[in-house]
C-alpha positions in Angstrom: 29.6 51.9 11.2 28.8 55.3 13.5 26.3 56.5 15.6 25.6 59.7 16.5 25.5 61.3 20.0 25.3 64.3 21.7 28.2 66.3 23.7 28.3 70.7 24.9 31.0 72.3 23.2 32.6 75.5 24.9 30.0 77.6 23.6 27.7 76.0 25.9 25.6 74.7 22.6 24.9 70.9 22.1 27.2 69.3 19.9 27.1 66.0 17.9 29.8 63.8 17.6 30.2 60.6 15.9 32.1 57.1 17.5 32.9 54.4 15.8 31.8 51.1 16.3 34.1 48.4 14.9 32.8 46.3 12.2 34.1 43.1 10.3 37.6 43.9 8.5 37.2 44.5 5.3 37.2 41.3 2.6 36.1 39.5 5.8 32.9 38.5 4.1 34.6 37.3 0.7 37.1 34.9 2.9 36.6 31.2 1.8 36.6 30.0 4.8 34.1 31.9 6.2 31.0 30.0 7.3 28.7 30.9 5.0 31.1 30.0 1.9 31.4 26.8 3.8 27.5 25.8 4.4 26.9 27.0 0.6 30.1 24.4 -0.8 28.4 21.7 2.0 25.6 20.0 -0.7 28.5 20.1 -3.3 30.3 18.0 -0.9 27.5 15.5 -0.3 26.8 15.0 -4.0 30.4 14.3 -4.7 30.5 10.7 -3.9 27.2 10.0 -6.0 28.5 11.8 -8.6 31.9 10.0 -8.6 30.1 6.7 -8.5 27.7 7.8 -11.7 30.6 8.6 -13.5 32.3 5.1 -12.6 29.9 3.1 -13.3 27.8 4.7 -15.8 30.1 7.6 -17.9 33.0 5.1 -18.4 30.7 1.9 -19.8 28.7 5.1 -21.9 32.2 5.7 -23.0 32.8 2.3 -24.4 29.7 1.9 -25.8 30.4 5.0 -28.1 33.8 3.7 -28.6 32.6 0.3 -29.6 30.0 1.8 -31.4 32.9 3.0 -34.2 34.4 -0.8 -34.8 33.7 -3.4 -36.7 33.5 -6.3 -33.9 32.8 -9.3 -34.9 33.5 -12.8 -33.6 36.3 -13.3 -35.8 38.1 -9.9 -34.2 37.0 -10.2 -31.0 39.4 -14.2 -30.4 41.8 -11.9 -32.6 42.1 -8.9 -30.5 41.6 -7.0 -33.4 40.5 -3.4 -33.3 39.0 -2.3 -36.8 37.0 1.2 -37.0 34.6 1.6 -39.6 33.4 5.3 -38.9 29.8 5.4 -38.9 29.1 2.2 -40.9 27.2 0.7 -38.4 25.1 3.4 -37.7 24.7 3.5 -41.5 23.6 0.0 -41.6 21.1 0.2 -38.7 19.5 3.5 -40.0 19.2 2.7 -43.3 17.5 -0.8 -42.6 13.9 -1.3 -42.1 13.9 -2.9 -39.0 15.1 -0.9 -36.8 12.5 1.8 -37.8 9.2 -0.8 -37.1 11.3 -1.4 -33.9 11.2 2.2 -32.9 7.6 2.5 -33.9 6.8 -1.0 -31.9 8.8 0.4 -29.1 6.8 3.8 -29.0 3.4 2.6 -29.0 4.5 -0.5 -26.3 5.4 2.2 -24.3 2.5 4.7 -24.3 -0.3 2.2 -24.1 1.7 0.9 -20.8 2.0 3.9 -19.3 -1.5 5.5 -20.3 -2.8 2.2 -18.3 -0.6 2.3 -15.7 -0.9 5.9 -14.6 -4.8 5.3 -15.0 -5.4 2.4 -12.7 -2.4 4.0 -10.6 -4.2 7.2 -9.9 -7.7 5.1 -9.9 -5.8 2.5 -6.7 -4.2 5.9 -5.5 -7.5 8.2 -4.9 -9.2 4.7 -3.5 -6.0 4.6 -0.3 -7.2 8.2 0.4 -10.8 7.1 0.6 -10.4 3.9 2.9 -10.6 3.6 6.1 -7.0 2.7 8.3 -7.5 -1.4 8.4 -8.7 -1.8 4.5 -5.9 0.8 3.5 -3.4 -0.7 5.6 -4.3 -4.3 3.8 -4.0 -2.4 0.2 -0.8 -1.2 0.7 0.8 -4.6 1.8 -0.8 -6.4 -1.4 0.8 -3.4 -3.6 4.0 -3.5 -1.4 4.4 -6.8 -2.2 3.5 -6.6 -5.8 6.1 -3.8 -6.0 8.6 -6.0 -3.8 8.6 -9.2 -6.4 12.0 -9.6 -8.5 10.9 -8.8 -12.2 11.8 -12.4 -13.1 10.0 -14.6 -10.4 7.3 -12.6 -11.1 7.9 -12.8 -15.5 8.0 -16.8 -14.4 4.5 -16.7 -12.4 3.0 -14.9 -15.5 4.5 -17.9 -17.9 2.5 -20.1 -15.5 -0.8 -18.2 -15.5 -0.7 -18.4 -19.1 0.7 -21.3 -19.9 -0.8 -23.2 -23.0 -1.0 -26.8 -21.3 -2.3 -26.8 -17.4 -2.0 -22.8 -17.2 -4.6 -21.1 -14.9 -5.9 -18.6 -16.6 -6.7 -21.2 -19.4 -8.0 -23.4 -17.1 -10.7 -20.7 -15.8 -11.6 -19.9 -19.2 -12.3 -23.3 -20.0 -14.4 -23.8 -16.7 -16.1 -20.6 -17.8 -17.7 -21.7 -21.1 -15.2 -20.5 -23.4 -13.8 -24.0 -24.8 -11.7 -23.2 -27.2 -9.6 -21.3 -25.0 -8.6 -24.5 -23.5 -5.2 -24.9 -24.6 -4.8 -21.6 -26.3 -1.4 -20.4 -26.9 -0.9 -17.1 -25.1 3.1 -16.3 -27.0 2.1 -17.3 -30.1 0.6 -13.7 -31.5 2.6 -10.8 -31.6 -0.9 -9.3 -29.8 -1.5 -11.7 -27.1 2.0 -11.7 -26.3 2.1 -7.9 -26.1 -1.4 -7.9 -24.0 0.6 -11.2 -21.5 3.7 -8.5 -21.1 1.5 -5.1 -20.7 -0.1 -7.1 -17.8 3.1 -7.8 -16.1 4.4 -4.5 -16.6 1.3 -2.8 -15.5 0.8 -4.9 -11.9 4.6 -4.0 -12.0 4.2 -0.3 -11.7 0.8 0.1 -10.5 1.9 0.4 -6.9 4.4 3.3 -7.6 2.1 5.4 -9.0 -0.1 4.9 -6.3 1.7 5.2 -3.7 3.1 8.3 -4.7 -0.3 9.6 -5.4 -1.9 8.5 -2.0 1.1 10.0 -0.7 0.0 13.5 -2.3 -3.7 13.5 -1.4 -2.1 13.7 2.2 -0.5 17.1 1.6 -3.6 18.8 0.6 -5.1 20.9 3.4 -9.0 19.8 4.5 -9.9 22.7 4.7 -9.8 22.9 1.2 -12.6 20.6 0.7 -14.5 22.1 3.5 -14.7 25.5 1.5 -15.6 23.6 -1.7 -18.5 22.1 -0.3 -19.8 25.3 1.5 -20.3 26.7 -2.3 -22.1 23.9 -3.3 -19.3 21.9 -4.6 -20.0 18.5 -5.8 -17.8 14.9 -5.5 -16.3 15.9 -9.0 -16.1 19.3 -8.6 -13.9 19.2 -5.6 -11.8 16.6 -7.3 -11.0 19.0 -10.4 -10.9 22.3 -7.9 -8.8 21.4 -5.5 -7.6 17.5 -5.5 -6.1 17.9 -9.3 -4.0 20.7 -8.7 -2.3 19.6 -6.0 -1.9 15.7 -7.9 -0.7 17.4 -11.7 3.3 18.3 -10.6 3.0 14.6 -8.6 1.5 12.7 -11.7 3.6 14.8 -14.6 6.6 13.7 -12.7 5.4 10.1 -12.5 4.6 9.8 -16.1 8.0 10.9 -16.7 9.7 7.9 -14.5 7.1 5.6 -16.2 7.8 6.5 -19.4 11.6 5.9 -18.9 10.8 2.6 -16.9 8.6 1.2 -19.5 10.6 2.1 -22.5 14.2 0.2 -21.6 11.9 -2.8 -20.3 14.1 -5.8 -20.9 13.6 -8.8 -18.5 10.3 -8.8 -18.9 9.9 -9.2 -22.9 13.0 -11.4 -23.1 12.2 -13.8 -20.4 8.4 -14.1 -21.6 9.6 -14.8 -25.3 12.6 -13.6 -26.1 11.0 -11.0 -27.9 9.0 -13.4 -30.0 6.9 -15.3 -32.2 9.1 -14.5 -35.1 11.0 -11.2 -33.8 7.6 -9.4 -33.7 7.4 -8.6 -30.1 11.3 -7.0 -30.3 11.7 -3.9 -28.1 14.7 -1.4 -28.6 16.2 -3.1 -25.2 15.5 -6.6 -26.8 16.8 -5.5 -30.6 20.1 -4.4 -29.4 20.7 -7.4 -27.1 19.7 -10.0 -30.2 21.7 -7.9 -32.3 24.8 -7.4 -30.6 25.3 -10.5 -28.3 22.5 -13.1 -30.4 24.3 -12.4 -33.3 27.2 -11.6 -32.2 27.3 -8.0 -34.3 28.8 -6.7 -31.4 29.8 -3.4 -33.0 26.1 -2.7 -35.0 24.5 -4.2 -31.6 26.6 -0.9 -29.3 25.3 1.3 -32.3 21.1 0.3 -31.7 21.9 0.8 -27.9 22.8 4.3 -28.4 20.8 5.4 -30.9 17.9 3.9 -28.4 19.2 6.5 -25.5 18.7 8.7 -28.4 15.3 7.9 -28.8 14.4 8.2 -25.2 16.3 11.7 -24.9 13.8 13.0 -27.3 10.6 11.3 -26.0 11.7 12.5 -22.2 12.3 15.7 -24.2 9.6 16.3 -25.9 7.3 15.6 -22.8 8.9 17.8 -20.3 8.5 20.8 -23.0 4.8 19.7 -23.2 4.5 19.9 -19.4 6.5 22.9 -19.2 4.4 24.6 -21.7 1.1 23.9 -19.8 2.6 25.8 -17.0 3.1 28.1 -18.3 -0.3 28.3 -19.4 -1.9 28.1 -16.4 0.7 31.1 -15.1 
């Protein structure tokens, strides 16, 4: 780097001299030990333990499950420690059977219904939290957090007691209200009623997550926008659609994405409630993989079903993400 300085030559005329200011040596910015390089590598170093734990706890079991799906592993092979590779026969058996596609269709509709109910009621409660006073908000927050913190099996057991055929609270209340035919109603006796109880349980457990996320999102909205909307004559609904909804849309997208994954892979609620009954009519893909693999001891087939379950979930989530990105591009 150089600067120009004025001086006087021998003839009396001003002369311009260039003074050299020392700068960093060449290649110093490309030094691997420079602070900028170390700062850029710091996030990756912090993520490294989590990535290693993910590879060990999830990656290796996934590889082993994939290898198992190409084997003929039944009780005989398991007892005799035999490894019999059968190629893609397990996948052919699953994909050519009608049961698998019925379970896939059932799982998709079950997930869609649950996620829709969760997002509607969770959003309403989240907006309600934003409008309540401090004391009522704290009371409601304590209630939803307790529902969220309750263990899944414990919550499922409580719902079994509530909807028990004999001495169940729900049947007793319905009987007292005049529906005497519901006094000994078996809520787990049909496909629709069993799914109704399971849906109520899953929605009740999932609403707190959505409500708290949405309430936290509403706290980031500047109040000046609401004041400007009211000055423009906007009502409550217009303020919601023009101010609140645009801010909440990213949170709604991400929360819906997480709920699709959580509901689709729901296992303990369905299995502990009725083990996929009656007559296996409430089996979703995780239950179907467990029953075929562990229950019927067709471990290779069960591994193939679980791998196909992952593929179905990836297809659902990729379709949802594609739809979200397309909507965002249209808004831009």
